[in-house]
C-alpha positions in Angstrom: -19.7 10.8 26.5 -16.7 12.9 27.5 -17.5 16.6 27.3 -14.1 17.1 25.3 -15.5 14.8 22.5 -17.4 16.5 19.8 -20.4 14.4 18.5 -22.4 15.2 15.4 -25.8 13.6 15.1 -27.1 12.3 11.7 -30.0 10.3 10.3 -27.8 7.2 10.6 -26.3 7.8 14.0 -23.7 10.3 15.1 -19.9 10.8 14.3 -17.3 11.6 16.9 -14.4 14.1 16.4 -11.5 14.0 18.8 -7.7 14.4 18.9 -5.2 12.2 20.7 -1.9 13.0 21.9 0.8 11.3 19.7 2.0 7.9 20.8 4.5 5.7 19.1 2.5 2.6 20.0 -0.8 1.5 18.7 -3.6 2.6 21.1 -7.4 1.6 21.6 -10.4 3.5 22.6 -13.8 2.2 23.3 -16.8 4.2 22.5 -19.5 3.6 25.1 -23.2 4.6 24.4 -26.1 4.9 26.9 -29.7 5.2 25.9 -31.1 7.8 28.2 -34.7 6.5 27.5 -34.1 2.9 28.4 -35.2 1.7 31.8 -31.9 -0.3 31.9 -30.1 3.2 32.3 -32.2 4.4 35.2 -30.9 4.8 38.7 -32.5 6.4 41.7 -31.6 10.1 42.2 -33.6 12.6 44.2 -34.9 15.5 42.3 -34.0 14.1 38.9 -36.4 13.2 36.1 -35.9 10.6 33.4 -38.3 9.6 30.5 -39.3 6.1 29.8 -39.7 5.6 25.9 -42.4 3.5 24.2 -42.4 3.0 20.6 -45.7 3.2 18.5 -47.4 4.6 21.5 -49.3 8.0 22.2 -50.8 9.5 25.3 -54.5 9.1 25.9 -55.7 12.6 27.1 -55.8 16.2 26.2 -52.6 18.0 25.3 -51.5 20.9 27.7 -50.3 24.3 26.6 -46.5 24.8 26.6 -44.9 27.4 28.9 -43.1 30.4 27.5 -40.8 30.6 25.6 -41.8 27.2 24.0 -45.2 28.5 23.0 -43.4 30.2 20.1 -43.2 26.5 18.7 -47.0 26.1 18.6 -47.8 25.1 14.9 -50.5 27.7 14.5 -48.1 30.5 15.7 -44.9 29.3 14.0 -46.3 28.1 10.6 -49.5 30.2 9.8 -47.5 33.0 8.2 -44.7 30.8 6.9 -41.5 29.6 8.5 -38.0 29.4 7.1 -35.3 27.1 8.6 -34.4 23.5 9.1 -36.3 23.4 12.5 -39.6 24.6 11.3 -41.3 21.2 11.1 -44.3 22.7 9.6 -45.4 19.7 7.6 -49.3 19.3 7.9 -49.3 22.2 10.3 -52.9 22.9 9.5 -53.9 19.4 10.6 -52.3 20.0 14.2 -54.1 20.6 17.3 -54.1 23.9 19.0 -51.5 22.9 21.5 -49.3 20.8 19.1 -45.7 22.0 18.8 -44.0 21.9 15.3 -40.4 21.2 16.5 -37.8 18.7 17.2 -37.9 16.0 19.8 -35.0 17.6 21.8 -36.9 20.9 22.2 -40.1 19.1 23.1 -38.2 17.3 25.9 -37.0 20.7 27.0 -40.5 22.1 26.9 -41.8 19.2 29.2 -38.9 19.8 31.7 -39.7 23.5 31.8 -43.4 22.7 32.7 -44.2 21.9 36.5 -47.3 19.9 35.5 -45.9 17.9 32.4 -45.7 14.2 33.0 -45.4 12.8 29.5 -45.0 13.9 25.9 -45.3 12.1 22.5 -43.7 12.9 19.2 -45.0 12.2 15.7 -41.8 11.0 13.7 -43.5 11.6 10.3 -45.0 15.0 10.7 -42.5 16.4 13.4 -45.3 17.3 15.8 -45.0 17.2 19.5 -47.6 17.3 22.3 -47.3 17.7 26.1 -49.5 16.0 28.7 -50.3 16.5 32.3 -51.4 12.9 32.4 -50.9 10.1 29.8 -53.8 7.8 31.0 -54.1 5.0 33.3 -52.4 2.4 31.0 -49.6 4.8 30.0 -51.0 5.5 26.5 -52.6 3.7 23.6 -51.2 2.3 20.5 -50.2 4.6 17.5 -48.7 4.1 14.1 -46.5 7.2 14.0 -45.9 8.5 17.5 -43.3 7.6 20.3 -44.3 8.3 23.9 -42.0 9.5 26.6 -43.3 9.1 30.2 -41.6 10.9 33.2 -40.1 9.0 36.1 -39.7 11.2 39.2 -36.7 10.9 41.2 -34.8 9.0 38.6 -31.7 9.7 36.6 -30.5 8.0 33.5 -26.9 7.3 32.3 -25.4 8.1 35.7 -23.7 4.8 36.5 -20.9 3.2 34.4 -22.9 0.0 34.2 -25.6 1.8 32.1 -23.1 2.3 29.3 -22.5 -0.3 26.7 -19.5 -0.6 24.3 -20.7 0.4 20.9 -17.5 0.6 18.9 -13.8 0.3 19.2 -11.4 3.0 17.9 -7.8 2.0 17.0 -5.3 4.8 16.7 -2.2 3.8 14.8 1.0 5.7 14.5 2.2 3.4 11.6 0.1 3.9 8.4 -2.1 6.4 6.6 -5.5 5.7 5.6 -6.4 5.4 1.9 -8.9 4.0 -0.4 -7.9 1.8 -3.5 -9.5 1.4 -7.0 -8.3 -1.8 -8.7 -9.0 -3.3 -12.0 -10.3 -6.9 -12.0 -8.4 -9.8 -13.7 -5.0 -8.1 -13.8 -2.2 -8.0 -11.2 -2.3 -5.1 -9.0 -0.8 -4.1 -5.8 -1.4 -2.1 -2.5 0.9 0.6 -1.4 0.7 1.6 2.3 2.3 4.8 3.5 3.7 5.5 6.8 1.8 7.9 9.0 2.7 11.5 9.1 5.8 11.8 11.5 5.3 14.2 14.4 6.8 17.6 14.0 9.8 18.6 16.3 11.8 21.7 16.6 9.1 24.0 15.8 10.3 26.7 18.3 14.0 26.1 17.5 16.3 25.8 14.7 17.4 22.4 13.2 20.9 21.4 11.9 19.9 19.6 8.8 19.7 21.5 5.5 16.4 22.6 3.7 15.2 19.7 1.7 17.2 17.0 3.4 15.5 13.9 4.6 15.4 13.6 8.4 15.0 9.9 8.2 18.4 9.6 6.5 20.2 12.2 8.7 22.5 10.9 11.5 24.4 12.4 14.3 24.6 16.2 14.2 22.0 16.3 11.3 19.4 15.5 14.0 20.1 18.2 16.4 17.5 20.9 17.5 19.1 24.1 18.9 17.5 27.0 20.7 16.0 29.8 18.5 18.2 32.4 20.1 21.2 30.7 18.4 20.2 31.7 15.1 21.9 28.8 13.4 22.6 25.4 14.9 26.2 24.4 15.3 29.3 25.7 13.2 32.1 27.7 14.1 31.6 30.1 17.0 28.4 28.4 18.3 29.6 28.6 21.9 29.6 32.5 21.8 25.9 32.7 20.5 23.0 33.6 22.8 22.2 30.4 24.6 25.8 29.2 24.9 27.2 25.8 23.8 24.6 23.8 25.7 21.9 25.2 23.3 23.8 26.1 20.2 26.5 23.6 19.6 25.6 20.2 18.1 28.6 18.4 19.8 27.4 19.5 23.3 23.7 18.5 22.5 24.9 15.2 21.0 26.9 14.3 24.1 23.9 15.0 26.3 21.8 12.7 24.0 18.5 14.0 25.3 15.6 13.2 23.0 13.1 16.0 22.1 9.8 15.2 23.8 7.6 17.6 22.1 7.3 19.8 19.2 8.4 22.9 21.1 11.3 21.3 22.8 14.8 22.7 21.9 18.5 21.7 22.7 17.6 18.1 22.1 18.1 15.2 19.6 15.4 15.0 17.1 14.1 11.2 17.1 14.5 9.5 13.8 11.2 8.8 12.0 9.6 5.5 12.6 10.2 3.1 9.7 8.0 0.4 8.2 11.1 -1.7 7.5 13.4 -3.6 9.8 16.4 -3.4 7.7 15.4 -4.4 4.3 12.2 -6.3 5.2 9.0 -5.8 7.0 6.9 -7.9 9.4 3.7 -5.8 8.7 0.9 -7.7 7.1 -2.5 -7.1 5.3 -5.5 -8.9 4.3 -8.8 -8.3 2.3 -12.2 -8.8 3.8 -15.5 -8.3 2.4 -17.2 -4.7 2.3 -18.6 -3.7 5.6 -16.5 -6.4 7.5 -14.8 -5.5 10.7 -11.1 -5.8 10.4 -9.8 -8.3 12.8 -13.2 -10.1 12.7 -14.3 -10.5 9.2 -13.2 -13.5 7.2 -10.7 -13.1 4.5 -11.9 -13.0 0.9 -11.2 -16.4 -1.0 -10.5 -16.9 -4.5 -7.9 -14.0 -4.9 -4.6 -14.8 -6.5 -1.5 -13.9 -4.6 0.9 -16.0 -6.7 3.2 -15.0 -9.6 1.5 -15.9 -12.9 3.5 -18.9 -13.8 2.2 -22.3 -15.1 3.8 -24.2 -12.2 2.5 -21.8 -9.5 0.0 -23.4 -7.1 -2.8 -21.1 -6.2 -3.0 -20.1 -2.5 -6.1 -20.4 -0.4 -6.8 -16.7 0.4 -9.7 -17.6 2.7 -7.2 -18.5 5.4 -5.4 -15.9 7.5 -2.3 -18.0 7.4 -2.0 -17.3 3.7 -2.0 -13.6 4.2 0.5 -13.9 7.0 2.8 -15.3 4.5 2.3 -12.7 1.8 5.1 -10.3 2.6 5.6 -6.8 1.3 8.2 -6.4 -1.3 11.6 -6.0 0.3 13.8 -2.8 0.2 16.1 -3.2 -2.9 18.8 -0.7 -3.7 21.0 -0.5 -6.7 23.9 -2.9 -6.1 27.3 -2.3 -7.3 30.0 -4.7 -8.6 31.3 -7.3 -6.3 31.2 -10.9 -5.4 27.9 -10.6 -3.6 25.9 -9.4 -6.5 26.2 -12.4 -8.9 28.2 -12.8 -12.2 26.5 -10.0 -14.2 28.6 -7.2 -12.7 27.0 -3.8 -12.4 23.6 -5.1 -13.6 21.1 -3.4 -11.2 19.3 -6.6 -10.2 20.9 -9.9 -11.1 18.0 -12.2 -10.8 15.9 -12.6 -13.9 12.8 -14.8 -14.7 11.2 -15.4 -17.9 7.7 -15.4 -16.4 6.2 -14.3 -13.1 5.7 -11.0 -11.3 9.0 -10.6 -9.4 8.5 -7.0 -8.6 7.8 -5.2 -12.0 4.2 -4.9 -13.2 5.0 -2.8 -16.2 6.5 -5.4 -18.5 4.7 -8.2 -19.9 7.8 -10.2 -19.5 7.9 -9.1 -15.8 11.7 -8.6 -15.6 12.9 -8.1 -12.0 14.5 -4.8 -12.6 14.8 -2.4 -15.5 17.3 0.3 -16.0 14.8 3.0 -16.7 11.7 2.7 -14.6 9.8 5.5 -16.3 9.4 3.3 -19.4 7.3 0.3 -20.1 9.2 -2.2 -22.2 7.2 -4.6 -24.3 8.1 -6.2 -27.6 5.9 -6.5 -30.7 7.0 -9.4 -33.0 7.3 -9.4 -36.8 7.8 -13.1 -37.7 10.3 -13.7 -40.3 11.9 -10.2 -40.1 15.6 -9.3 -39.8 16.8 -5.6 -39.5 20.2 -5.7 -41.4 21.8 -2.8 -39.5 22.9 -4.3 -36.2 24.4 -2.7 -33.2 28.2 -3.7 -32.5 28.8 -5.5 -29.3 31.7 -3.1 -28.7 29.3 -0.4 -28.1 27.4 -2.1 -25.4 28.1 -1.7 -21.7 31.0 -3.9 -20.5 28.5 -6.1 -18.4 26.8 -7.2 -21.6 29.8 -7.6 -23.8 30.4 -10.9 -22.0 27.4 -12.3 -24.2 29.2 -11.8 -27.4 29.2 -15.2 -28.9 32.9 -15.5 -29.7 34.0 -14.2 -26.3 31.6 -16.4 -24.4 31.8 -19.7 -26.3 34.9 -19.9 -28.4 37.1 -21.1 -25.5 34.4 -23.0 -23.6 35.4 -26.5 -22.4 31.8 -27.8 -22.4 28.8 -26.8 -24.5 26.6 -24.7 -22.3 22.9 -24.0 -22.9 23.4 -20.6 -24.4 26.4 -21.6 -26.4 24.1 -23.8 -28.5 23.7 -20.7 -30.6 27.4 -20.3 -31.4 28.2 -20.9 -35.0 32.0 -22.1 -35.2 32.7 -20.9 -38.8 31.1 -17.6 -38.8 31.1 -16.2 -35.3 34.8 -15.6 -34.9 34.4 -12.8 -37.4 31.0 -11.7 -36.3 31.3 -8.7 -33.9 27.5 -8.1 -33.6 25.9 -11.4 -32.5 25.0 -12.3 -28.9 24.7 -15.9 -27.6 21.8 -15.3 -25.1 18.3 -16.5 -24.7 15.3 -14.4 -25.7 14.7 -13.1 -22.2 18.3 -11.9 -21.8 18.4 -10.4 -25.3 15.2 -8.4 -24.4 16.8 -7.6 -21.0 19.9 -6.1 -22.6 17.8 -4.1 -25.2 15.6 -2.7 -22.5 18.7 -1.6 -20.6 20.4 0.1 -23.3 18.9 3.3 -24.5 20.1 3.2 -28.1 18.6 -0.3 -28.7 15.3 -0.1 -30.5 14.6 -3.8 -31.5 16.3 -7.2 -31.6 16.6 -9.9 -34.3 15.9 -13.1 -32.4 16.7 -16.6 -33.7 13.7 -18.8 -33.8 15.4 -21.9 -32.6 18.7 -21.0 -31.1 19.8 -18.6 -28.1 21.2 -16.2 -30.6 20.2 -12.6 -31.3 21.4 -9.2 -32.8 20.6 -5.8 -31.4 19.3 -2.8 -33.7 19.8 0.9 -32.9 18.8 2.4 -36.4 15.5 4.4 -36.4 14.2 2.4 -39.4 14.3 -0.7 -37.0 12.2 1.0 -34.4 8.5 0.5 -33.8 7.6 4.1 -34.2 9.4 4.5 -37.5 7.2 6.0 -40.3 7.9 4.8 -43.8 8.3 7.6 -46.3 5.4 7.9 -48.9 7.0 9.9 -51.7 10.6 8.7 -51.4 12.7 5.7 -50.9 13.7 5.1 -47.4 16.3 2.9 -45.7 15.8 -0.8 -45.5 13.6 -1.5 -42.5 13.8 -5.3 -42.6 14.6 -8.2 -44.9 12.7 -11.6 -44.9 14.6 -14.2 -43.0 13.3 -17.9 -42.3 15.5 -18.2 -39.0 14.9 -14.9 -37.3 11.9 -12.7 -35.9 12.2 -9.0 -35.6 11.1 -8.0 -32.1 10.5 -4.2 -31.8 10.7 -2.5 -28.4 7.6 -0.5 -27.5 8.3 2.4 -25.1 5.3 4.0 -23.2 6.3 6.9 -21.0 4.7 6.8 -17.5 4.5 10.3 -15.9 4.8 10.9 -12.2 7.4 8.2 -11.5 10.6 8.9 -10.0 13.2 7.3 -12.2 15.3 6.4 -9.2 12.3 4.5 -7.7 13.1 0.8 -7.7 9.5 -0.3 -7.4 10.1 -2.0 -4.2 9.3 -1.0 -0.5 10.8 2.0 1.3 11.0 3.1 4.9 7.8 5.1 4.6 6.1 3.0 1.9 5.3 -0.8 1.9 4.3 -2.3 -1.4 2.3 -5.6 -1.3 2.2 -7.2 -4.8 1.0 -9.0 -6.7 -2.8 -9.5 -6.2 -5.4 -10.4 -8.8 -9.2 -9.9 -8.1 -11.1 -12.2 -10.5 -14.3 -10.1 -10.4 -15.5 -6.7 -9.4 -16.8 -5.9 -6.0 -16.3 -3.9 -2.8 -13.8 -5.0 -0.1 -12.0 -3.7 2.9 -8.2 -3.6 3.3 -7.1 -4.5 6.9 -3.4 -4.0 8.3 -1.6 -5.9 11.1 0.9 -3.7 13.0 3.6 -6.2 13.8 4.9 -4.0 16.6 1.6 -4.2 18.3 0.9 -7.9 17.4 1.4 -10.5 20.1 1.5 -13.3 17.4 3.5 -11.8 14.7 0.4 -11.3 12.6 -0.5 -15.0 12.6 -4.0 -14.4 14.2 -6.8 -12.6 12.5 -7.4 -10.5 15.6 -4.2 -8.7 15.0 -5.4 -7.3 11.6 -7.6 -4.7 13.5 -6.6 -1.5 11.6 -8.9 -0.6 8.7 -6.7 1.1 6.0 -9.6 1.7 3.7 -12.1 0.5 1.1 -11.1 -1.5 -2.0 -13.2 -0.8 -5.2 -12.7 -3.3 -7.8 -14.3 -1.6 -10.8 -13.9 0.8 -13.6 -13.3 4.6 -13.5 -17.0 5.2 -13.9 -17.7 3.6 -10.5 -14.9 5.6 -9.2 -16.5 8.9 -10.2 -19.8 7.8 -8.9 -18.4 7.5 -5.3 -18.7 10.9 -3.7 -15.8 10.1 -1.3 -13.4 9.1 -4.2 -14.5 11.9 -6.4 -13.2 14.4 -3.8 -10.0 12.4 -3.2 -6.6 12.6 -4.9 -5.9 9.3 -6.7 -2.5 8.4 -8.1 -1.4 5.3 -9.9 0.7 2.8 -7.9 4.0 1.7 -9.2 3.0 -1.9 -9.5 -0.1 -1.9 -11.7 -0.1 1.6 -13.0 -3.3 3.1 -14.1 -5.2 0.0 -13.2 -4.2 0.2 -9.6 -5.1 3.6 -7.8 -4.4 4.8 -4.4 -6.8 7.5 -3.3 -6.5 9.8 -0.2 -8.0 13.1 0.9 -4.6 14.6 0.5 -1.7 14.0 -2.1 -0.2 10.6 -1.3 3.5 10.9 -0.1 6.2 9.8 -2.4 8.6 7.1 -1.3 11.7 8.6 0.7 14.5 7.9 -1.8 17.8 8.9 -0.3 19.6 11.7 -2.2 22.1 10.5 -4.8 24.9 12.4 -3.2 23.9 11.4 0.3 25.1 8.5 2.6 25.0 5.1 1.1 21.9 2.9 1.5 21.7 1.3 4.9 21.1 -2.2 3.5 21.1 -4.3 0.4 19.7 -7.8 0.7 22.0 -10.4 -0.8 20.6 -11.8 -4.0 20.1 -15.5 -4.6 22.9 -17.0 -6.8 21.9 -17.5 -10.4 23.0 -19.8 -13.0 25.3 -18.6 -15.7 27.4 -20.8 -18.0 29.5 -18.1 -19.3 32.7 -16.4 -18.5 32.1 -13.1 -16.4 34.0 -10.0 -15.9 33.3 -10.1 -12.2 34.0 -12.8 -9.5 31.1 -15.2 -9.3 29.0 -15.6 -6.2 30.1 -18.9 -4.5 27.4 -20.2 -2.1 28.3 -22.0 1.1 28.8 -25.7 0.3 26.8 -28.1 2.5 28.5 -31.5 2.6 26.0 -34.3 2.8 26.5 -37.0 5.4 28.6 -40.1 4.0 26.7 -43.2 2.8 27.9 -46.7 2.3 27.7 -46.3 -1.5 28.1 -42.6 -2.3 26.2 -41.4 -5.3 28.6 -39.7 -7.9 28.0 -35.9 -7.8 26.5 -34.5 -10.9 28.6 -32.9 -13.5 28.3 -29.3 -14.6 26.1 -30.2 -17.4 24.0 -33.0 -16.0 20.9 -32.0 -13.9 20.5 -34.7 -11.0 17.2 -36.1 -10.0 16.9 -33.7 -7.1 17.0 -30.7 -9.5 14.4 -32.4 -11.7 11.8 -32.8 -9.1 12.7 -30.1 -6.4 10.7 -27.0 -6.3 13.0 -24.1 -7.4 12.6 -22.1 -4.1 14.1 -25.1 -2.1 17.0 -25.7 -4.5 19.3 -23.4 -2.6 19.4 -26.0 0.4 20.8 -28.7 -2.1 24.3 -27.9 -2.9 26.3 -31.1 -3.6 29.9 -30.1 -4.2 28.6 -26.6 -5.4 27.0 -28.2 -8.5 23.6 -27.0 -7.6 23.8 -24.2 -10.1 22.2 -26.3 -13.0 19.1 -26.4 -11.0 18.4 -22.8 -11.7 18.4 -23.1 -15.6 15.1 -22.2 -17.2 13.0 -24.9 -18.8 13.8 -23.7 -22.2 17.6 -24.0 -21.4 17.0 -27.6 -20.2 15.2 -28.6 -23.3 18.0 -27.1 -25.4 20.7 -28.8 -23.3 19.0 -32.2 -23.4 18.6 -32.0 -27.3 22.3 -31.3 -28.0 
């Protein structure tokens, strides 16, 4: 073992403490161990002495007296009047012989080395007693039930040659991620958040150009400059006249030189940008879960886990195969998009894609909407069948992007009967300024996004609803006892009153999208069917030669996964001392624990530079007029056939749409009429029944 590496022995083995220099690439170290008492480690060396160990053996002869100062460890001397300390070894001292030592095996070896006549020694592992011998007997000792014998071999050295050392462990040092343990609840969708490793410190002996509190990862150009400490400030007017001159004090000079800082104390250089876990908006890093005690990169993946969204048509994936985990990507980087043709037809809605079922990035809503305006709230709806709140919210008071769902505006001039316009009533709706023609999911989506909305009146059979803003229509309204209050609801055979339930979640940044960031990867969803202990393994895509397709590439152990309740969490001494925080996807049922407070995602400041990337959303189906230009996908013209099949109309799903999986529909765009393939099952039923 290298002399610069500190080893701490224990009953189970020994631990190694060492510090490596920072490297932006994943590095490997091998721990080689040599048994100094094994004949396999012996080699000839004049003047040296090695000891051959024999288990369950004791010397056959009379013990010899130890030389000074080791005679102080004689049991009769050391223990007769009492001994205090961890190295006393005074158990059964009164049964020890006159030359028996009450001490450790290490001191016993030193005592034998210090004696010119000692040729062997044995050690009682139960009592902690040691004996020295000038001769161990002709046969090298006799059988014993508690002792281990060590026989001296003259002119022999141990652990001298490199061949005597065997690889006992492999240490992987990763600059990518931090280690953490996880506490997950079984039988519910949870997630794994993996934080980037602490970035190296730069400009500790100089002065940086960015302002206090700014994010170095979002700073560019002059904002990443490190000037000399003698400059006082970095850059600005008059920088060339400061001590150090323009080459050390002016950001423009340092930028032109474009020399990267090569250490924490280096100055007059450009500070490297922090390493990102994302490549643009996406990440190639992967994880997999193996069994407790399994070696990452060697242990088999755990089967029977659920990595699919909770939808009836989803096919369970085989998590016992590493190829399944290689396809389980972390959630992408998603920023709040603005208005424009690339963001769908619902202008200014934060995330245009919406699904009635499935995970889709938000674990807090039972409806699993893709994005919610207020991320610090959990939006669920409790239903009162046959209820209707008579005080409705006018459509004119809604944000502009939602006013397009007013029945009269959407459906009065429609040339064809669309799925959502089935809820339009010709005689009444021209004068109704409060009704929306939208399905249940969209009505809930709008109510979740509008702070003043407390409930919705949803038609039982038609895509038709009203929004409510009065307090008596809210779920937390308390009916007065001694006085008459406002009308909370009336009975209605065609409507159900759905009240929005708000549960505030503390400790969540309202600007957090719930997806991945440069310093935080979010893998979701995953469901553990039963409790148990597991291990989370990580694949560094930059160090992987196979793009994380081989199990050998998953060699970084992130931490343990405890699938259990809080009681088991507190029983674990390591987790009891750790700081555990809820993860965005999964909340209190999905905890990330570390020895220090887990880092928050690096969300760019609101007044800072624009986000670096926004992934283009998939086009969505809408059958209504929009205030913003619709997203028009690229049209793929099929090869001509002898008898061309007529293209489907805007209202007739073709057979391809009926049998094609939704994730592949984007490749089927006959004359741009693929959009009806994206309608929900509920809408298709309504359409076919009209």
